[in-house]
C-alpha positions as CSV (number, residue, x, y, z in Angstrom):
1,X,-110.5,82.7,40.2
2,X,-108.3,85.5,41.7
3,X,-105.5,83.0,42.4
4,X,-105.8,81.6,38.9
5,X,-105.6,85.1,37.4
6,X,-102.6,86.0,39.5
7,X,-100.9,82.7,38.5
8,X,-101.5,83.5,34.8
9,X,-100.1,87.0,35.1
10,X,-97.0,85.7,36.9
11,X,-96.5,83.0,34.2
12,X,-96.8,85.5,31.4
13,X,-94.3,87.9,33.1
14,X,-91.9,84.9,33.6
15,X,-92.1,84.0,29.9
16,X,-91.5,87.6,28.9
17,X,-88.5,87.8,31.2
18,X,-87.0,84.6,29.7
19,X,-87.6,85.9,26.2
20,X,-86.1,89.3,27.1
21,X,-82.9,87.5,28.3
22,X,-82.6,86.0,24.8
23,X,-82.5,89.3,23.0
24,X,-79.3,91.0,21.7
25,X,-80.1,94.1,23.8
26,X,-82.8,94.7,26.5
27,X,-86.3,95.4,25.2
28,X,-87.1,99.2,25.1
29,X,-90.7,100.2,24.9
30,X,-90.0,103.9,25.1
31,X,-92.3,105.6,22.6
32,X,-93.6,102.3,21.3
33,X,-97.1,102.4,22.6
34,X,-99.1,101.9,19.4
35,X,-100.7,98.6,18.7
36,X,-100.8,97.2,15.2
37,X,-104.5,98.2,14.8
38,X,-103.8,101.7,16.1
39,X,-100.8,102.1,13.7
40,X,-102.9,101.0,10.8
41,X,-105.7,103.3,11.6
42,X,-103.3,106.3,11.6
43,X,-102.5,105.7,7.9
44,X,-104.9,108.1,6.2
45,X,-103.3,107.8,2.7
46,X,-100.5,105.4,1.9
47,X,-98.2,105.4,-1.1
48,X,-95.7,102.9,-2.6
49,X,-92.3,104.0,-3.8
50,X,-92.7,101.3,-6.5
51,X,-90.1,100.1,-9.0
52,X,-87.3,101.8,-7.2
53,X,-85.3,100.2,-4.4
54,X,-86.7,96.8,-5.3
55,X,-85.5,97.0,-8.9
56,X,-83.1,94.5,-10.4
57,X,-79.7,96.2,-10.8
58,X,-80.2,98.8,-8.1
59,X,-82.5,101.8,-7.5
60,X,-82.6,103.1,-11.0
61,X,-82.4,99.6,-12.7
62,X,-86.0,99.7,-13.9
63,X,-85.8,103.2,-15.4
64,X,-87.0,105.3,-12.5
65,X,-84.8,108.2,-11.2
66,X,-83.1,108.1,-7.9
67,X,-85.4,109.1,-5.1
68,X,-84.9,112.6,-3.7
69,X,-86.1,114.4,-0.6
70,X,-88.1,116.7,-2.8
71,X,-90.1,113.8,-4.0
72,X,-91.0,112.7,-0.5
73,X,-92.0,116.2,0.4
74,X,-94.2,116.4,-2.7
75,X,-96.0,113.1,-1.8
76,X,-96.7,114.5,1.7
77,X,-98.0,117.7,0.2
78,X,-100.6,115.8,-1.7
79,X,-102.2,114.3,1.4
80,X,-100.2,111.1,1.9
81,X,-99.0,110.4,5.5
82,X,-97.5,106.9,4.9
83,X,-95.0,105.4,2.5
84,X,-94.3,101.7,1.8
85,X,-90.7,101.2,0.6
86,X,-90.2,97.9,-1.2
87,X,-86.5,96.9,-1.0
88,X,-84.4,94.2,-2.7
89,X,-81.6,93.3,-0.4
90,X,-79.7,90.3,-1.7
91,X,-78.2,92.1,-4.7
92,X,-76.5,94.3,-2.1
93,X,-74.8,91.8,0.2
94,X,-71.2,92.0,1.4
95,X,-71.4,88.4,2.8
96,X,-73.8,86.1,1.0
97,X,-73.4,83.3,3.5
98,X,-74.3,85.3,6.5
99,X,-76.7,87.7,4.6
100,X,-74.8,90.8,5.6
101,X,-76.0,93.9,3.7
102,X,-73.5,96.4,2.4
103,X,-73.3,99.6,4.5
104,X,-73.9,101.8,1.5
105,X,-77.2,100.1,0.7
106,X,-78.4,100.2,4.4
107,X,-77.5,103.9,4.5
108,X,-79.4,104.6,1.3
109,X,-82.5,102.9,2.6
110,X,-82.0,104.8,5.9
111,X,-81.7,108.1,4.0
112,X,-85.1,107.7,2.4
113,X,-86.7,106.4,5.6
114,X,-85.3,109.5,7.4
115,X,-86.8,111.8,4.7
116,X,-90.2,110.2,5.3
117,X,-89.9,110.5,9.1
118,X,-88.9,114.1,8.8
119,X,-92.3,114.6,7.2
120,X,-93.9,112.8,10.1
121,X,-95.0,109.9,7.9
122,X,-95.5,106.3,8.8
123,X,-93.1,103.9,6.9
124,X,-92.9,100.2,6.0
125,X,-89.8,98.6,4.7
126,X,-89.8,94.9,3.5
127,X,-88.0,92.3,1.5
128,X,-89.1,92.4,-2.1
129,X,-88.3,90.4,-5.2
130,X,-86.0,88.1,-3.4
131,X,-86.3,85.2,-5.9
132,X,-84.4,82.7,-3.7
133,X,-87.1,83.2,-1.1
134,X,-90.4,84.1,-2.6
135,X,-90.3,81.8,-5.7
136,X,-89.2,78.7,-3.7
137,X,-91.9,78.0,-1.0
138,X,-90.9,74.3,-1.1
139,X,-90.0,71.8,1.7
140,X,-86.7,71.1,0.0
141,X,-85.6,74.8,0.4
142,X,-87.5,75.6,3.6
143,X,-84.7,75.1,6.1
144,X,-82.0,77.0,4.2
145,X,-84.4,79.8,3.2
146,X,-85.4,80.3,6.8
147,X,-81.8,80.4,7.9
148,X,-81.0,83.1,5.3
149,X,-84.2,85.0,6.1
150,X,-83.4,85.1,9.8
151,X,-79.9,86.3,9.1
152,X,-81.1,88.9,6.7
153,X,-83.7,90.3,9.1
154,X,-81.2,90.3,12.0
155,X,-79.0,92.5,9.9
156,X,-81.8,94.9,8.8
157,X,-83.5,95.0,12.2
158,X,-80.3,95.6,14.1
159,X,-79.5,98.6,11.8
160,X,-82.9,100.2,12.4
161,X,-83.3,99.0,16.0
162,X,-83.5,102.5,17.6
163,X,-86.1,103.9,15.2
164,X,-89.4,104.9,16.7
165,X,-92.8,103.3,16.2
166,X,-93.5,105.0,13.0
167,X,-91.2,102.5,11.2
168,X,-92.7,99.1,10.6
169,X,-91.1,96.0,9.1
170,X,-92.8,93.6,6.6
171,X,-91.2,90.1,6.4
172,X,-91.8,89.1,2.8
173,X,-93.8,90.2,-0.2
174,X,-95.6,88.1,-2.7
175,X,-94.4,84.5,-2.2
176,X,-95.5,82.5,-5.3
177,X,-94.3,79.0,-6.2
178,X,-92.4,78.8,-9.5
179,X,-93.2,75.4,-11.1
180,X,-91.8,74.5,-14.5
181,X,-91.2,78.2,-15.2
182,X,-94.8,79.2,-14.3
183,X,-95.7,81.3,-11.3
184,X,-98.6,79.8,-9.4
185,X,-100.8,82.7,-8.3
186,X,-103.9,80.7,-7.6
187,X,-104.9,78.8,-4.4
188,X,-101.7,77.4,-2.8
189,X,-101.3,73.7,-1.9
190,X,-100.5,72.8,1.7
191,X,-96.7,72.8,1.1
192,X,-96.6,76.3,-0.3
193,X,-98.8,77.8,2.4
194,X,-96.9,75.9,5.1
195,X,-93.6,77.3,4.0
196,X,-94.9,80.8,3.8
197,X,-96.3,80.4,7.3
198,X,-92.8,79.4,8.4
199,X,-91.3,82.5,6.8
200,X,-93.6,84.6,8.9
201,X,-92.6,82.9,12.1
202,X,-88.9,83.1,11.3
203,X,-89.2,86.9,10.5
204,X,-90.9,87.6,13.8
205,X,-88.5,85.6,15.9
206,X,-85.5,87.2,14.2
207,X,-86.7,90.8,14.6
208,X,-87.8,90.3,18.2
209,X,-84.5,88.7,19.1
210,X,-82.6,91.9,18.2
211,X,-84.3,93.6,21.2
212,X,-84.5,97.3,21.8
213,X,-87.5,99.0,20.2
214,X,-87.8,96.0,17.8
215,X,-89.1,93.9,20.6
216,X,-92.3,96.0,20.5
217,X,-92.2,97.1,16.8
218,X,-95.2,96.8,14.5
219,X,-94.5,93.8,12.3
220,X,-96.3,92.8,9.1
221,X,-96.7,89.2,7.9
222,X,-98.1,87.9,4.6
223,X,-100.4,85.3,3.2
224,X,-99.3,83.2,0.2
225,X,-99.1,85.6,-2.8
226,X,-100.4,88.3,-0.5
227,X,-103.8,87.1,-1.7
228,X,-106.4,87.7,0.9
229,X,-108.9,85.2,-0.5
230,X,-106.5,82.2,-0.3
231,X,-104.9,83.5,2.9
232,X,-108.3,83.4,4.6
233,X,-108.0,79.6,4.4
234,X,-104.3,78.7,4.6
235,X,-102.8,81.5,6.8
236,X,-102.0,80.7,10.4
237,X,-101.4,83.4,13.0
238,X,-97.7,83.2,14.1
239,X,-96.7,83.3,17.7
240,X,-95.3,86.5,19.1
241,X,-93.7,87.4,22.5
242,X,-95.8,90.6,22.7
243,X,-99.5,91.1,22.1
244,X,-101.2,93.2,19.5
245,X,-98.2,94.2,17.4
246,X,-98.9,92.1,14.3
247,X,-100.7,93.0,11.1
248,X,-101.5,90.7,8.1
249,X,-100.8,92.1,4.6
250,X,-102.8,91.4,1.5
251,X,-102.8,93.1,-2.0
252,X,-105.8,93.9,-4.1
253,X,-105.9,94.5,-7.8
254,X,-109.3,92.8,-8.2
255,X,-110.8,92.3,-10.5
256,X,-107.6,92.0,-12.4
257,X,-109.2,92.2,-15.9
258,X,-110.3,95.7,-14.9
259,X,-107.6,96.9,-12.5
260,X,-104.6,95.2,-13.9
261,X,-104.9,94.1,-17.5
262,X,-107.5,96.6,-18.5
263,X,-109.6,94.2,-20.5
264,X,-112.8,95.8,-19.2
265,X,-113.3,99.6,-19.1
266,X,-116.1,99.9,-16.5
267,X,-116.4,98.8,-12.9
268,X,-119.2,99.0,-10.4
269,X,-123.0,99.1,-10.3
270,X,-122.9,102.9,-10.8
271,X,-121.5,102.3,-14.3
272,X,-123.4,99.1,-15.2
273,X,-125.2,100.8,-18.1
274,X,-122.2,102.5,-19.6
275,X,-120.9,99.6,-21.7
276,X,-118.7,96.6,-21.3
277,X,-117.9,96.0,-17.7
278,X,-116.6,93.4,-15.3
279,X,-119.3,90.8,-14.7
280,X,-118.2,89.4,-11.4
281,X,-117.0,92.2,-9.1
282,X,-118.5,95.4,-7.9
283,X,-118.9,97.6,-4.8
284,X,-120.7,94.9,-2.9
285,X,-118.1,92.2,-3.8
286,X,-115.4,94.5,-2.5
287,X,-117.1,95.3,0.8
288,X,-118.0,91.7,1.4
289,X,-114.4,90.6,0.8
290,X,-113.1,93.2,3.2
291,X,-115.7,92.1,5.8
292,X,-114.4,88.5,5.6
293,X,-110.9,89.8,6.3
294,X,-112.2,91.8,9.3
295,X,-113.9,88.7,10.7
296,X,-110.8,86.5,10.1
297,X,-108.0,88.8,11.3
298,X,-109.1,92.1,12.7
299,X,-111.5,90.6,15.2
300,X,-108.7,88.3,16.4
301,X,-106.6,91.3,17.4
302,X,-104.5,91.5,14.2
303,X,-104.1,94.7,12.2
304,X,-104.6,94.7,8.4
305,X,-102.3,96.3,5.8
306,X,-103.5,96.6,2.3
307,X,-99.9,96.8,1.1
308,X,-100.7,97.3,-2.6
309,X,-103.8,98.3,-4.5
310,X,-104.4,100.1,-7.8
311,X,-106.1,100.2,-11.2
312,X,-104.3,100.7,-14.5
313,X,-105.1,103.7,-16.6
314,X,-107.0,102.5,-19.6
315,X,-109.7,103.9,-21.9
316,X,-111.2,104.0,-25.3
317,X,-111.1,107.3,-27.2
318,X,-114.8,107.3,-27.8
319,X,-115.6,107.4,-24.1
320,X,-112.3,108.4,-22.4
321,X,-113.9,111.0,-19.9
322,X,-116.4,108.5,-18.4
323,X,-113.8,105.7,-18.2
324,X,-111.3,108.0,-16.4
325,X,-114.1,109.0,-14.0
326,X,-114.7,105.3,-13.4
327,X,-111.0,104.9,-12.6
328,X,-111.4,107.7,-10.0
329,X,-114.5,106.0,-8.6
330,X,-112.7,102.7,-8.2
331,X,-109.9,104.3,-6.2
332,X,-112.5,106.1,-4.1
333,X,-114.4,102.9,-3.3
334,X,-111.2,100.9,-2.5
335,X,-109.8,103.5,-0.1
336,X,-113.1,104.2,1.5
337,X,-113.8,100.5,2.1
338,X,-110.3,100.1,3.6
339,X,-110.4,103.2,5.8
340,X,-113.9,102.3,7.2
341,X,-112.4,99.0,8.5
342,X,-109.2,100.4,9.9
343,X,-106.9,99.0,7.2
344,X,-103.7,100.8,6.3
345,X,-103.9,101.1,2.5
346,X,-101.0,101.8,0.2
347,X,-101.5,102.7,-3.5
348,X,-99.1,101.1,-5.9
349,X,-97.3,103.7,-8.1
350,X,-94.8,102.4,-10.6
351,X,-94.4,105.7,-12.5
352,X,-95.9,104.0,-15.6
353,X,-98.3,106.1,-17.6
354,X,-100.3,105.7,-20.8
355,X,-103.2,103.6,-21.8
356,X,-103.1,99.8,-21.2
357,X,-101.8,97.1,-18.8
358,X,-100.3,98.0,-15.4
359,X,-100.1,101.7,-16.0
360,X,-100.3,102.4,-12.2
361,X,-98.5,105.8,-12.2
362,X,-99.9,108.5,-9.9
363,X,-96.9,110.8,-9.6
364,X,-94.4,111.5,-12.4
365,X,-90.9,111.1,-11.1
366,X,-88.3,112.8,-13.3
367,X,-84.9,114.1,-12.7
368,X,-85.4,114.6,-9.0
369,X,-88.7,116.3,-9.5
370,X,-92.3,115.1,-8.9
371,X,-95.6,116.2,-10.4
372,X,-99.1,114.7,-10.5
373,X,-99.4,112.4,-13.5
374,X,-102.8,110.9,-13.0
375,X,-105.3,113.4,-11.7
376,X,-108.2,110.8,-11.6
377,X,-106.4,108.2,-9.5
378,X,-105.1,110.8,-7.0
379,X,-108.5,112.5,-6.7
380,X,-110.2,109.1,-6.1
381,X,-107.7,108.3,-3.3
382,X,-108.3,111.7,-1.7
383,X,-112.1,111.3,-1.9
384,X,-111.9,107.8,-0.3
385,X,-109.7,109.0,2.5
386,X,-111.6,112.2,3.2
387,X,-108.7,114.4,2.3
388,X,-109.0,117.6,0.3
389,X,-107.8,117.1,-3.3
390,X,-105.4,119.8,-4.6
391,X,-105.7,120.6,-8.2
392,X,-102.3,120.8,-9.9
393,X,-101.2,124.3,-10.6
394,X,-98.9,123.5,-13.5
395,X,-99.1,120.8,-16.2
396,X,-97.1,117.6,-15.9
397,X,-94.7,116.6,-18.6
398,X,-92.1,118.8,-20.2
399,X,-93.1,122.0,-18.4
400,X,-92.6,125.6,-19.6
401,X,-94.3,127.4,-22.4
402,X,-95.2,125.4,-25.6
403,X,-95.7,128.6,-27.7
404,X,-93.3,129.7,-30.4
405,X,-92.6,129.9,-34.1
406,X,-93.1,126.7,-35.9
407,X,-89.9,125.5,-37.5
408,X,-90.7,122.0,-38.5
409,X,-93.8,119.7,-38.5
410,X,-94.2,116.0,-39.4
411,X,-94.4,112.5,-38.0
412,X,-91.0,111.1,-38.6
413,X,-89.3,108.4,-36.5
414,X,-85.8,109.2,-35.2
415,X,-83.6,106.1,-35.4
416,X,-80.1,107.5,-35.3
417,X,-78.6,107.4,-38.9
418,X,-81.6,105.4,-40.2
419,X,-84.2,108.0,-39.2
420,X,-84.8,111.7,-39.0
421,X,-81.8,113.9,-38.3
422,X,-83.1,117.5,-38.2
423,X,-80.7,120.4,-38.6
424,X,-81.7,123.9,-37.3
425,X,-79.6,126.8,-38.6
426,X,-77.9,129.2,-36.2
427,X,-79.9,132.1,-37.6
428,X,-83.1,130.6,-36.3
429,X,-81.8,130.7,-32.7
430,X,-80.2,134.1,-33.1
431,X,-83.5,135.6,-34.2
432,X,-85.1,134.6,-30.9
433,X,-82.3,136.0,-28.6
434,X,-80.4,134.4,-25.7
435,X,-83.6,133.4,-23.9
436,X,-84.5,131.1,-26.8
437,X,-86.6,128.0,-26.1
438,X,-86.3,124.9,-28.2
439,X,-89.7,123.2,-28.0
440,X,-90.0,119.6,-29.1
441,X,-93.4,117.8,-29.4
442,X,-93.1,114.1,-30.0
443,X,-94.5,110.6,-29.4
444,X,-92.6,107.7,-28.0
445,X,-92.4,104.8,-30.4
446,X,-89.8,102.2,-29.4
447,X,-89.3,98.5,-28.7
448,X,-86.1,98.8,-26.8
449,X,-85.3,102.3,-25.6
450,X,-85.9,106.0,-26.3
451,X,-83.4,108.9,-26.6
452,X,-83.2,112.4,-27.9
453,X,-79.7,113.8,-28.6
454,X,-78.4,117.2,-29.7
455,X,-75.2,117.9,-31.7
456,X,-73.8,121.3,-32.7
457,X,-74.3,121.8,-36.5
458,X,-70.7,120.8,-37.2
459,X,-71.3,117.4,-35.6
460,X,-68.1,117.8,-33.5
461,X,-69.5,118.4,-30.0
462,X,-72.8,118.3,-28.0
463,X,-74.5,121.2,-26.3
464,X,-75.8,121.0,-22.8
465,X,-79.4,122.1,-22.2
466,X,-81.9,122.6,-19.3
467,X,-85.3,120.9,-18.8
468,X,-87.4,121.8,-15.8
469,X,-84.3,123.3,-14.0
470,X,-82.2,120.2,-14.6
471,X,-79.1,120.4,-16.8
472,X,-78.5,117.5,-19.3
473,X,-75.3,116.8,-21.3
474,X,-75.9,116.1,-24.9
475,X,-79.0,113.8,-24.6
476,X,-82.0,112.8,-22.5
477,X,-84.4,109.9,-22.1
478,X,-88.0,111.1,-22.3
479,X,-89.2,108.0,-20.4
480,X,-87.1,109.0,-17.4
481,X,-87.2,112.8,-17.6
482,X,-91.0,113.0,-18.0
483,X,-92.2,109.6,-16.6
484,X,-94.0,108.9,-19.9
485,X,-94.6,105.5,-21.5
486,X,-94.4,104.1,-25.0
487,X,-97.2,105.5,-27.2
488,X,-97.5,108.7,-25.1
489,X,-97.0,112.2,-26.4
490,X,-95.2,114.9,-24.6
491,X,-93.6,118.4,-25.0
492,X,-90.1,119.1,-23.9
493,X,-89.0,122.7,-23.5
494,X,-85.2,123.1,-23.7
495,X,-83.3,126.2,-22.7
496,X,-79.6,127.0,-22.8
497,X,-77.1,128.9,-20.7
498,X,-75.3,131.9,-22.2
499,X,-72.1,130.0,-23.1
500,X,-74.0,127.3,-25.0
501,X,-76.2,129.9,-26.7
502,X,-73.1,131.7,-28.0
503,X,-71.9,128.4,-29.6
504,X,-75.3,127.7,-31.0
505,X,-75.6,131.0,-32.9
506,X,-72.3,130.1,-34.5
507,X,-72.9,126.5,-35.4
508,X,-76.7,125.7,-35.1
509,X,-78.0,122.4,-33.8
510,X,-78.8,118.9,-35.2
511,X,-81.5,116.8,-33.4
512,X,-81.4,113.0,-33.7
513,X,-82.3,110.1,-31.5
514,X,-84.0,106.7,-31.3
515,X,-87.5,105.4,-30.5
516,X,-89.1,108.9,-30.8
517,X,-91.5,110.1,-33.4
518,X,-91.0,113.8,-33.8
519,X,-94.2,115.8,-34.4
520,X,-93.3,119.5,-34.1
521,X,-90.3,121.7,-33.5
522,X,-90.9,125.3,-32.4
523,X,-88.6,128.1,-31.3
524,X,-89.8,130.6,-28.7
525,X,-88.3,133.2,-26.4
526,X,-90.3,132.5,-23.2
527,X,-93.5,134.3,-24.1
528,X,-96.7,132.5,-23.1
529,X,-99.0,133.2,-26.0
530,X,-101.9,133.7,-23.6
531,X,-105.0,134.8,-25.5
532,X,-106.9,136.3,-22.5
533,X,-106.4,136.8,-18.8
534,X,-108.9,136.3,-16.1
535,X,-108.6,137.1,-12.4
536,X,-111.2,134.5,-11.5
537,X,-112.8,131.5,-13.3
538,X,-115.4,132.7,-15.7
539,X,-119.1,132.2,-14.9
540,X,-120.4,130.4,-18.0
541,X,-122.5,127.4,-18.8
542,X,-119.4,125.4,-19.6
543,X,-118.1,124.1,-16.2
544,X,-115.0,122.4,-17.7
545,X,-111.5,123.8,-17.8
546,X,-108.6,121.8,-19.3
547,X,-105.0,121.9,-18.1
548,X,-102.3,122.1,-20.7
549,X,-101.8,118.3,-20.7
550,X,-105.5,117.7,-21.4
551,X,-106.8,116.8,-17.9
552,X,-110.2,118.2,-17.1
553,X,-111.3,120.0,-14.0
554,X,-114.4,121.9,-12.8
555,X,-112.4,123.7,-10.0
556,X,-109.5,125.6,-11.5
557,X,-107.2,127.3,-9.1
558,X,-104.5,129.5,-10.7
559,X,-102.4,128.9,-13.8
560,X,-102.9,128.2,-17.5
561,X,-106.1,126.5,-18.7
562,X,-108.1,126.0,-21.9
563,X,-111.7,127.2,-21.5
564,X,-114.3,127.8,-24.3
565,X,-111.6,127.3,-26.9
566,X,-109.3,130.0,-25.4
567,X,-106.1,129.7,-23.4
568,X,-106.6,131.7,-20.2
569,X,-104.6,132.5,-17.1
570,X,-106.4,132.4,-13.8
571,X,-104.7,134.6,-11.3
572,X,-104.2,134.0,-7.6
């Protein structure tokens, strides 16, 4: 037995030595001690930078603002210690034959990764929305796709080769066969699953061959469609030259008619008597599903990454409070079930808000800023992860005071020359003084795009203005600035520098735009209009305080709230 053990060890060392000789540089295990399971268990709360670097047309192609370091810091401040960064690479190639990525794109991804690591966060980068790859899991394209995938990952991995163990790579995303124009999200046939399995092997071999720290790096492979249920049957564990450094990734928006499309408004046994609910999925279903994954993958030494999960914000006006609490409960159950089993779970956040399908926004990204956009989702994640939830101190949206003198009120659609064009005389601004605020309350109502634009009263030039500390020239897009969606209402507070103010009191202003239904226009001078001031929350029978954007809390900190019909300020 002892001779056999010694022989086995020697054989293994020989194989590792041969493999090491085939790497671009020598393997380097310095600071690379974490196994995949250990890495996954360190992810307390994970977040997706969704609809950004994976967008068609570049980082801002799908309407989200460019990522800033302040955004990453804000995510960390809310309790998250890991970020998954989806990346589309093949729109950014300098050599399409050899899959060489442009230096500028590699450096942009690096910049965001560096911001995350500066906050001591764990990071995953992947290949995302590569249609040539993930919509063609067919034998006819398998050889060429694997050649291109190997070349692409050699480029990416070489660039990030010296990064420490906090950075992980994920080979693909949601590989789904496109047949006659229809995506096949159901159980894959043998061909589709086999090709996905080959993608996983190609990815591992390509990264390991670059050597250095990549030889020991945590790598993440995927099932077909990142579907855990079908992956339990068709997924095969790829071969690796090192042990214990692989995780399997799956995504969970189940049941989709609650979490994705929003057909049902209640989930779980706890809410079974509240009204219409999903009939086939609850807390037990979720736990049993996760246990099957534990038995199939975790107990075989693989880590598990829940790369995306989420539930859309949806409600009916007659029972909004309970339905939003149910949303919070769903997130709580999802994160708790994942954490209890060691899974690294990453919430999907696409910066989409409102009421309906795929409104997965958690944080509002606007003009380089970040704020909490869905209190319920965030609180549920914190509860499930065992992290203290921080009540927002200021309302999301336009920010600033919404108090002032009413100038105009209505419900008129702005549609350039075919809609409302509202002039405001110079005298109205002069009466408020140089600290004047132009307060716009409106609802988005568009089929193509939204825009609010200012002209001076003579229609010859456009004034600049400031929203939340960011200066805009002549116009702004509410969808981008405030992270709001079609059908949502918002308040934008515009201020002006002294030079612009001096021009306004000579010429006045005209407001026009497109896809925006204007509700109120007020002029203020920075006063808050607070009706009462409290140093501490009042001790009444009414436990509910409302932030300025309508969200409810029973634990106010400091800032402006509505309580018992009055606007109050709670001091520090």
